[in-house]
C-alpha positions as CSV (number, residue, x, y, z in Angstrom):
1,M,223.2,19.2,202.5
2,K,226.8,18.4,202.3
3,K,229.2,18.3,205.3
4,K,233.0,18.2,205.0
5,Y,235.0,16.2,207.5
6,S,238.6,15.2,207.9
7,C,239.9,12.1,206.1
8,L,240.7,10.7,209.5
9,F,238.1,8.1,209.9
10,S,237.7,8.6,213.6
11,L,236.6,12.2,213.0
12,L,233.9,11.3,210.6
13,L,230.3,11.6,211.7
14,I,228.6,8.9,209.7
15,L,225.6,10.0,207.6
16,F,222.9,7.6,206.8
17,I,223.4,6.6,203.2
18,S,226.3,9.1,202.8
19,A,226.3,8.5,199.1
20,C,223.1,10.5,198.9
21,N,224.3,13.5,200.8
22,K,223.3,16.4,198.6
23,Q,219.7,15.6,197.9
24,L,218.6,14.3,201.3
25,R,217.0,16.6,203.9
26,E,218.8,16.5,207.2
27,E,216.8,14.9,209.9
28,P,217.8,14.1,213.5
29,H,217.8,10.3,213.0
30,S,220.1,10.5,209.9
31,I,223.1,10.4,212.2
32,L,223.9,6.9,213.2
33,T,224.4,7.3,216.9
34,P,224.8,4.5,219.5
35,E,221.2,5.2,220.7
36,F,219.8,4.9,217.2
37,F,221.8,1.8,216.4
38,A,220.3,0.1,219.4
39,T,216.8,0.5,217.9
40,T,215.2,-1.9,215.4
41,Q,215.0,0.9,212.8
42,G,218.5,2.1,213.4
43,F,220.0,-1.4,213.3
44,Q,218.5,-2.0,209.9
45,R,219.3,1.5,208.6
46,G,222.9,1.1,209.7
47,L,223.2,-2.0,207.5
48,D,221.4,-0.3,204.7
49,A,223.9,2.6,205.0
50,A,226.9,0.2,204.8
51,Y,225.5,-1.3,201.6
52,A,224.8,2.1,200.2
53,G,228.5,3.0,200.9
54,T,229.6,0.4,198.5
55,R,228.3,2.7,195.7
56,N,231.0,5.2,196.8
57,L,233.6,2.7,195.7
58,W,232.5,0.2,193.0
59,G,231.4,2.2,190.0
60,T,233.2,5.5,190.9
61,Q,236.0,7.1,188.9
62,N,238.2,6.9,192.1
63,L,238.3,3.2,192.4
64,F,238.5,2.8,188.6
65,T,241.6,5.1,188.6
66,M,243.3,3.2,191.4
67,T,242.8,-0.3,189.9
68,V,242.6,0.0,186.1
69,I,245.0,2.7,184.8
70,G,248.8,2.7,185.2
71,T,249.0,-1.0,184.7
72,D,250.0,-3.2,181.8
73,E,246.4,-3.1,180.5
74,F,245.4,0.6,180.2
75,Y,247.1,4.0,180.1
76,T,245.8,7.6,180.1
77,G,243.3,8.7,177.4
78,K,242.9,12.2,176.0
79,D,240.5,13.3,178.6
80,G,242.4,11.6,181.5
81,N,244.5,14.0,183.6
82,N,245.3,12.1,186.8
83,D,249.0,11.9,187.7
84,I,248.3,8.6,189.6
85,N,248.2,6.9,186.2
86,K,251.7,8.1,185.3
87,Y,253.4,7.8,188.7
88,N,255.0,11.2,188.1
89,S,256.1,13.8,190.6
90,N,252.7,15.3,190.9
91,Y,251.4,12.0,192.3
92,N,251.9,12.7,196.0
93,T,250.4,12.3,199.4
94,S,247.8,15.0,198.7
95,N,246.3,13.0,195.8
96,G,242.5,13.4,196.0
97,T,241.7,10.1,194.5
98,V,243.7,8.2,197.1
99,A,242.2,10.2,199.9
100,A,238.7,9.6,198.7
101,I,239.1,5.8,198.8
102,W,240.7,5.9,202.2
103,K,237.8,8.0,203.6
104,E,235.1,5.9,202.1
105,C,236.5,2.6,203.4
106,Y,236.8,4.0,207.0
107,T,233.4,5.7,206.9
108,N,231.8,2.4,206.0
109,I,233.9,0.4,208.4
110,N,232.6,2.5,211.2
111,T,229.0,2.0,210.1
112,C,229.6,-1.8,210.0
113,N,231.1,-1.6,213.5
114,G,228.0,0.1,214.8
115,V,225.7,-2.7,213.4
116,I,228.0,-5.4,214.8
117,E,228.5,-3.8,218.2
118,Y,224.9,-2.8,219.0
119,A,223.2,-5.9,217.7
120,P,222.9,-7.5,221.2
121,K,221.0,-4.4,222.4
122,V,218.4,-4.5,219.7
123,T,215.0,-5.7,220.7
124,G,212.0,-6.7,218.5
125,L,214.1,-8.8,216.1
126,S,214.8,-12.5,216.3
127,D,218.2,-13.8,217.0
128,E,218.3,-15.3,213.6
129,Q,217.7,-11.9,211.9
130,K,220.2,-10.2,214.1
131,G,222.8,-12.9,213.3
132,K,222.1,-12.5,209.6
133,N,222.5,-8.7,209.7
134,V,225.7,-9.0,211.7
135,A,227.1,-11.6,209.2
136,E,226.3,-9.2,206.3
137,A,228.0,-6.3,208.1
138,K,231.1,-8.5,208.7
139,F,231.2,-9.4,205.0
140,L,231.0,-5.8,204.1
141,R,233.6,-4.8,206.7
142,A,236.0,-7.4,205.4
143,N,235.7,-6.0,201.9
144,F,236.5,-2.5,203.0
145,Y,239.5,-3.6,205.0
146,F,240.6,-5.8,202.2
147,L,240.8,-2.8,199.9
148,L,242.7,-0.9,202.5
149,V,245.4,-3.5,203.1
150,Q,245.9,-4.1,199.4
151,F,246.4,-0.4,198.7
152,W,248.3,0.7,201.9
153,G,249.7,-2.3,203.7
154,D,249.6,-1.6,207.5
155,V,246.5,0.4,208.3
156,T,244.6,1.4,211.4
157,L,242.4,-1.5,212.6
158,N,239.3,-0.1,214.3
159,R,237.2,-2.8,215.8
160,N,234.6,-0.6,217.6
161,F,232.1,2.0,216.6
162,Q,233.4,5.6,217.2
163,A,230.7,8.1,218.0
164,T,233.0,10.9,219.2
165,P,236.1,12.4,217.6
166,V,239.6,11.3,218.6
167,T,242.9,12.8,217.5
168,S,245.3,9.9,217.8
169,A,245.7,6.8,215.6
170,T,248.3,4.1,214.9
171,R,248.9,1.7,212.1
172,T,248.3,-2.0,212.8
173,P,250.6,-4.6,211.4
174,L,249.5,-6.1,208.1
175,A,249.3,-9.6,209.6
176,E,246.9,-8.6,212.3
177,V,244.6,-6.8,209.9
178,Y,244.6,-9.9,207.6
179,D,243.7,-12.1,210.6
180,F,240.8,-9.7,211.3
181,I,239.5,-9.9,207.8
182,I,239.7,-13.6,207.7
183,Q,237.9,-13.9,211.0
184,D,235.1,-11.6,209.7
185,L,234.6,-13.8,206.6
186,N,234.7,-17.0,208.5
187,D,232.1,-15.7,210.9
188,A,229.9,-14.7,208.0
189,I,230.3,-18.1,206.4
190,A,229.5,-19.9,209.7
191,E,226.2,-17.9,210.2
192,P,223.4,-20.3,209.3
193,A,221.0,-17.5,208.5
194,L,223.2,-16.1,205.8
195,P,221.9,-17.4,202.4
196,L,224.0,-19.8,200.5
197,S,224.2,-18.0,197.2
198,P,222.5,-15.1,195.2
199,K,220.2,-17.8,193.7
200,S,218.9,-18.8,197.1
201,A,215.2,-18.1,197.6
202,G,214.4,-14.5,198.7
203,V,217.9,-13.1,198.2
204,L,217.8,-9.5,197.0
205,P,220.4,-8.4,194.4
206,G,223.6,-7.2,195.9
207,K,223.1,-8.9,199.3
208,A,225.9,-10.8,201.0
209,T,225.9,-14.6,200.8
210,R,228.2,-17.5,201.9
211,T,229.3,-18.0,198.3
212,A,230.4,-14.3,198.2
213,A,232.2,-14.7,201.5
214,W,234.0,-17.9,200.2
215,H,235.1,-16.1,197.1
216,V,236.4,-13.1,199.0
217,L,238.1,-15.3,201.5
218,A,239.9,-17.1,198.7
219,K,241.1,-13.8,197.3
220,V,242.2,-12.7,200.8
221,Y,244.3,-15.8,201.3
222,L,245.8,-15.4,197.8
223,A,246.7,-11.7,198.5
224,R,248.2,-12.5,201.9
225,A,250.3,-15.3,200.3
226,G,251.9,-12.7,198.2
227,S,252.5,-10.2,201.0
228,S,255.0,-9.9,203.9
229,A,252.3,-11.4,206.2
230,K,252.1,-14.6,204.3
231,K,251.5,-17.9,206.1
232,A,252.5,-21.4,204.9
233,D,249.0,-22.6,204.2
234,D,247.6,-19.5,202.5
235,Y,247.7,-20.9,199.0
236,K,246.0,-24.1,200.2
237,N,243.3,-22.1,202.0
238,A,242.8,-19.9,198.9
239,Y,242.2,-23.0,196.8
240,L,239.9,-24.7,199.3
241,N,237.7,-21.6,199.7
242,A,237.5,-21.0,195.9
243,M,236.4,-24.6,195.5
244,E,233.8,-24.2,198.2
245,A,232.3,-21.4,196.2
246,I,232.5,-23.4,192.9
247,N,231.1,-26.6,194.2
248,K,228.5,-25.5,196.7
249,S,227.0,-22.3,195.2
250,G,224.9,-23.8,192.5
251,L,226.3,-21.2,190.1
252,S,227.9,-21.9,186.8
253,L,229.7,-20.2,183.9
254,L,227.4,-18.8,181.2
255,P,227.9,-20.7,177.9
256,D,228.9,-17.5,176.0
257,F,231.3,-14.9,177.4
258,A,229.4,-12.2,175.5
259,Q,226.4,-12.6,177.8
260,V,228.3,-12.1,181.0
261,F,228.2,-8.3,180.7
262,A,225.0,-8.0,178.5
263,E,222.8,-5.2,179.7
264,G,220.2,-6.6,182.1
265,N,222.1,-9.8,182.8
266,E,223.8,-8.6,186.0
267,A,222.0,-11.3,188.0
268,S,223.0,-14.2,185.8
269,N,224.0,-17.6,187.1
270,E,227.7,-16.6,187.0
271,V,227.4,-13.5,189.1
272,I,228.4,-13.8,192.8
273,W,228.1,-10.3,194.1
274,T,227.1,-6.9,192.7
275,V,226.9,-3.3,193.9
276,Q,223.6,-1.9,193.1
277,H,223.1,1.5,191.5
278,T,219.8,3.2,190.7
279,S,218.1,5.6,188.3
280,N,216.7,7.6,191.2
281,L,218.4,11.0,190.8
282,A,218.5,11.6,194.5
283,Y,220.9,8.7,194.8
284,N,222.6,8.4,191.5
285,G,222.0,11.5,189.4
286,P,224.2,13.2,186.8
287,N,224.9,16.1,189.2
288,N,225.4,14.2,192.4
289,S,228.8,15.3,193.8
290,G,228.7,12.7,196.5
291,G,230.7,10.2,194.5
292,S,228.1,7.5,194.3
293,D,227.6,7.7,190.5
294,N,228.3,4.6,188.4
295,V,230.4,6.3,185.8
296,L,232.1,3.2,184.4
297,N,230.1,3.5,181.3
298,H,231.9,6.7,180.5
299,M,235.5,5.8,181.3
300,W,236.5,4.0,178.1
301,V,234.3,5.8,175.4
302,P,236.6,7.2,172.7
303,K,236.0,10.4,170.7
304,Y,234.1,8.8,167.9
305,E,232.1,12.0,167.3
306,D,235.2,13.6,165.8
307,V,235.0,11.2,162.8
308,G,233.0,12.1,159.8
309,G,229.5,10.6,159.8
310,M,229.3,10.3,163.6
311,K,227.8,12.3,166.4
312,R,227.3,11.7,170.1
313,D,224.4,9.6,171.2
314,V,223.2,7.3,174.0
315,L,224.0,4.1,172.1
316,Y,227.7,4.9,171.7
317,G,228.0,6.8,174.9
318,R,229.6,10.0,176.2
319,P,233.2,10.3,174.9
320,Y,235.0,10.6,178.2
321,I,238.0,8.4,177.3
322,R,239.8,8.4,180.6
323,C,241.9,5.5,179.4
324,V,242.9,3.5,176.4
325,P,244.2,-0.1,176.1
326,T,247.9,-0.6,175.9
327,P,249.3,-2.3,172.7
328,W,250.3,-5.2,174.9
329,L,246.7,-5.8,175.9
330,T,245.1,-5.7,172.5
331,E,247.9,-7.2,170.4
332,V,249.6,-9.6,172.7
333,A,247.2,-10.7,175.5
334,F,244.3,-10.8,173.0
335,G,246.6,-11.8,170.1
336,E,244.9,-15.2,169.5
337,R,241.5,-14.6,168.0
338,V,240.8,-17.7,166.0
339,N,239.6,-19.9,168.9
340,D,239.4,-17.4,171.7
341,T,236.4,-15.2,171.0
342,R,236.8,-12.8,174.0
343,Y,238.5,-10.0,172.1
344,N,235.5,-9.0,170.0
345,K,233.2,-9.6,172.9
346,T,235.3,-7.3,175.1
347,F,236.1,-4.5,172.6
348,Q,233.9,-2.5,170.2
349,T,235.8,-2.0,167.0
350,V,233.0,-0.9,164.6
351,W,230.9,2.3,164.7
352,Y,228.0,2.8,162.3
353,S,227.2,6.3,160.9
354,N,224.5,8.2,162.8
355,N,225.0,11.7,161.3
356,A,224.2,12.4,157.7
357,A,225.4,16.0,158.1
358,S,229.0,15.1,158.6
359,I,229.5,12.1,156.2
360,P,232.7,12.8,154.2
361,K,232.6,13.1,150.4
362,W,235.0,11.7,147.8
363,T,237.5,14.3,146.6
364,A,239.5,14.5,143.5
365,P,241.6,12.7,142.5
366,L,240.0,9.5,143.6
367,P,242.6,7.3,145.4
368,P,244.0,4.2,143.7
369,G,241.8,1.3,144.7
370,A,238.7,3.4,145.4
371,P,235.6,1.1,145.6
372,A,233.4,0.8,142.6
373,G,230.7,3.5,142.6
374,A,233.0,6.2,144.2
375,V,232.1,9.6,142.7
376,V,233.9,12.8,143.4
377,G,231.6,15.1,145.4
378,Q,229.3,12.3,146.6
379,P,229.1,10.9,150.2
380,K,231.4,8.0,150.9
381,F,228.7,6.1,152.7
382,S,225.2,6.5,154.2
383,V,223.7,6.6,157.7
384,G,223.8,3.1,159.0
385,D,226.9,2.1,157.1
386,T,230.3,1.6,158.7
387,A,231.9,4.9,159.7
388,I,234.9,3.5,161.7
389,F,236.5,0.1,161.6
390,M,239.4,-1.2,163.6
391,P,240.3,-4.6,161.9
392,G,242.9,-5.5,164.5
393,K,245.5,-6.2,161.9
394,P,247.8,-4.1,159.7
395,A,246.6,-2.0,156.8
396,T,248.7,-0.2,154.2
397,P,248.4,3.6,153.7
398,A,246.9,2.9,150.3
399,Q,244.2,0.7,151.8
400,I,243.4,3.3,154.4
401,A,243.2,6.1,151.7
402,A,240.9,4.0,149.5
403,S,238.5,3.0,152.3
404,R,235.0,4.5,152.4
405,Y,235.2,4.7,156.2
406,L,237.9,5.4,158.7
407,L,240.1,2.3,158.6
408,M,242.3,2.2,161.7
409,P,244.9,-0.6,162.0
410,P,246.6,-1.0,165.5
411,N,249.5,1.2,164.7
412,N,247.1,4.1,164.2
413,Y,245.4,3.7,167.6
414,N,245.8,6.8,169.7
415,I,244.7,8.4,173.0
416,S,241.5,9.8,171.3
417,L,240.4,6.8,169.3
418,S,241.1,3.1,169.9
419,P,239.2,-0.1,170.7
420,Y,236.5,0.6,173.2
421,M,236.2,-1.7,176.3
422,K,232.5,-2.1,176.3
423,K,231.6,-4.2,179.4
424,Y,229.9,-1.3,181.1
425,N,228.0,0.1,178.2
426,D,224.6,1.4,179.2
427,T,222.0,2.2,176.4
428,K,219.1,2.4,178.8
429,R,219.9,5.9,180.2
430,A,217.5,8.8,179.6
431,D,220.4,11.1,178.6
432,M,223.8,10.5,177.1
433,N,225.5,12.4,180.0
434,Y,223.8,10.4,182.7
435,P,225.8,7.9,184.7
436,S,225.0,4.2,184.4
437,V,222.0,2.7,186.2
438,R,223.5,-0.8,185.9
439,P,224.7,-2.8,188.9
440,V,228.4,-3.3,189.0
441,I,229.5,-6.9,188.9
442,V,232.2,-7.1,191.6
443,Y,232.7,-10.8,191.9
444,R,231.8,-13.6,189.4
445,L,232.5,-17.3,189.1
446,A,235.0,-17.1,186.3
447,E,237.3,-15.2,188.6
448,T,236.7,-17.9,191.3
449,Y,238.0,-20.5,188.8
450,L,241.1,-18.3,188.1
451,V,241.7,-17.8,191.8
452,A,241.6,-21.6,192.3
453,A,243.9,-22.1,189.4
454,E,246.5,-19.6,190.7
455,A,246.3,-20.9,194.2
456,A,246.8,-24.5,193.0
457,F,249.7,-23.4,190.7
458,M,251.4,-21.6,193.6
459,G,251.3,-24.8,195.7
460,G,247.8,-24.9,197.2
461,A,247.0,-28.0,195.3
462,G,248.4,-30.0,192.3
463,A,249.2,-29.0,188.7
464,T,246.2,-31.0,187.5
465,D,243.9,-28.9,189.7
466,A,245.4,-25.7,188.3
467,L,244.9,-26.9,184.8
468,Q,241.3,-28.0,185.3
469,N,240.3,-24.6,186.7
470,I,242.0,-22.4,184.2
471,N,240.8,-24.6,181.3
472,M,237.2,-24.2,182.5
473,V,237.5,-20.5,181.8
474,R,239.4,-21.0,178.6
475,R,236.9,-23.5,177.1
476,R,234.0,-21.0,177.6
477,A,236.0,-18.6,175.5
478,A,235.8,-20.9,172.5
479,Y,232.0,-20.5,172.2
480,P,230.3,-21.3,169.8
481,N,233.1,-23.7,168.7
482,A,231.7,-27.2,168.9
483,N,235.0,-28.4,170.3
484,P,235.7,-26.1,173.3
485,A,238.7,-28.3,174.3
486,V,240.6,-26.5,171.5
487,M,241.3,-23.9,174.1
488,D,242.8,-26.3,176.7
489,V,246.4,-25.8,177.7
490,A,248.5,-28.8,178.8
491,A,250.7,-26.8,181.2
492,I,250.8,-23.4,182.9
493,P,254.4,-22.2,182.3
494,S,254.4,-19.3,184.8
495,I,252.4,-16.9,186.9
496,D,252.6,-14.5,183.9
497,F,250.4,-16.9,181.9
498,I,247.8,-16.8,184.7
499,L,248.0,-13.0,184.7
500,E,247.5,-12.9,181.0
501,E,244.5,-15.2,181.3
502,R,243.1,-12.8,183.9
503,S,243.5,-10.0,181.4
504,R,241.6,-11.8,178.7
505,E,238.8,-12.7,181.1
506,L,238.7,-9.7,183.5
507,C,240.3,-6.7,181.9
508,G,238.6,-3.5,183.1
509,E,236.9,-5.2,186.0
510,L,238.7,-3.1,188.7
511,T,241.2,-5.8,189.7
512,R,244.4,-5.3,187.6
513,W,246.6,-3.1,189.8
514,L,245.8,-5.3,192.8
515,D,246.6,-8.4,190.7
516,L,250.0,-7.1,189.7
517,V,250.9,-6.0,193.2
518,R,249.7,-9.4,194.7
519,T,251.9,-11.3,192.3
520,N,254.9,-8.9,192.7
521,K,254.6,-8.1,189.0
522,L,253.6,-4.4,188.8
523,I,257.2,-3.1,188.3
524,D,258.2,-6.0,186.1
525,R,255.3,-5.7,183.7
526,V,255.0,-2.0,183.6
527,K,258.7,-1.0,183.7
528,T,260.9,-3.9,182.9
529,K,258.8,-5.4,180.2
530,N,257.7,-1.9,179.2
531,Y,254.1,-3.0,178.6
532,N,253.0,0.6,179.6
533,P,255.6,3.1,178.3
534,E,253.7,6.0,179.8
535,A,254.0,4.6,183.3
536,A,257.3,2.8,182.8
537,A,259.1,6.1,182.6
538,N,258.3,7.0,186.2
539,I,257.2,4.0,188.2
540,K,259.4,3.1,191.2
541,E,259.5,0.2,193.7
542,F,257.7,2.2,196.4
543,H,254.7,2.7,194.1
544,V,253.4,-0.8,195.0
545,L,251.8,0.9,198.0
546,R,249.6,4.0,197.8
547,P,250.6,7.0,199.9
548,I,248.8,7.5,203.2
549,P,246.6,10.6,202.6
550,Q,248.2,13.8,203.9
551,A,244.9,14.7,205.5
552,Q,245.1,11.5,207.6
553,I,248.6,12.4,208.8
554,D,247.7,16.0,209.6
555,A,244.6,15.0,211.5
556,V,246.6,12.9,214.0
557,T,247.6,15.6,216.5
558,T,247.9,13.5,219.7
559,G,250.6,11.0,220.3
560,P,253.0,9.7,217.7
561,V,252.9,11.0,214.2
562,Y,250.9,8.8,211.8
563,P,253.6,7.0,209.7
564,Q,253.8,7.5,206.0
565,N,254.6,4.6,203.6
566,P,258.3,4.4,202.5
567,G,259.3,6.5,199.6
568,W,256.5,9.0,199.8
């Protein structure tokens, strides 16, 4: 079953767990109607549907594309073909990626509205349970609206559940939408039934907590501070809420950065909120066209199978290579690798041979400097030996020619083969082509420290507070150095330094485009500094907002025309 509806949110009939549309059998109660919401079962299923809707965002190629590529960190890989990355003339108001995010946010907002609006009519549940459900729905609604305002600016603010189609809509001023988001998060925090943190007793993975709400609220204040809706105390409030999450959550940074994204460690003491995915094919299968697959494990995988001695397998992943790191990211942001261990814990740079049939052989004449034991006509290496190595430093043509394996210095990186951002690797899948079954880590404590540092630096607290928080993250990066203070900085010279620290800590974690827009640095870093030459050639000032989907504009047939963002 798969129904197609307009991208105008008010025309959407909300399906229960819409992420699962193709495999589910249609039943009368699968439509979340006012009557169904008012029942105990419908009230709970509405909240379940809102949580399930997060899978249509975090983990999908759509949100990946809108937050990762076209920034100073990543540009288009060989198998990437999305004009949004390049800001070219084909990136327009009909872009399907943009429309999909818009639709998903409003679909799930309407579901949250139903839970919140009909809670007073539900019988058979305690006031405490109803309050908890409403707090969770407000947390989720705030997240959906937060994405909308960051991408589009002024958006339609819909406070009530819509069970029938309407054909008119207007855009609400950014300031009003931000106030609404902040109120939702404050309401969630104030609800005593909402658990304190993901480590509180009985909290299921992926559930909303007060710590998650504090973290998001800090990010909301930080984003508003960099927008036209800014208020004088935004940086202060961003700092205070970040510190609430840090000081009251009971969470802590893991000692080793390498363990943060280790498979199976998605519920560690550093993780604040995750979006859950599943191995159940009905919900997350390789052929599910509903957009709920976690495909982040595929996005960065290079074409290693084109190299002699290699073939595709589950361990190394499906070579999808939608993006590759920019030279700025690998050689500048991660340039210091003596004390800072995060480069090798973020990127895979070595592949070991897994295919005896394609191992290359030495040919005559042997190159100067060929290793001892090299024999013309004999394999250069064996299965299990190094087949590809990216040393992260220059190599001469003679060194490359004499190497047993493919030796790739930075100047030889290309759109097919370059360091692999491995945070989302998933070796537990049954088949190489399957999406990931790992939860997506959306918020974690290291980012909370960086939010606190940025807010303090921008005036929300003192310089000492900014340093203390950024150095907490930097010290962890020194592990296992016995003297982690070797990573301390004595001053933060500019917002660019904080952005670079965010790259070292958070690259690939679906935040970068939003970070650059928030700090008014997207044009500067992509175009002026030319950190992404592919995007620099086309990006313009108006690209700091996404285009309102054409389907949204076309669906407004009553009243004033739905306004498009400037420049589109």
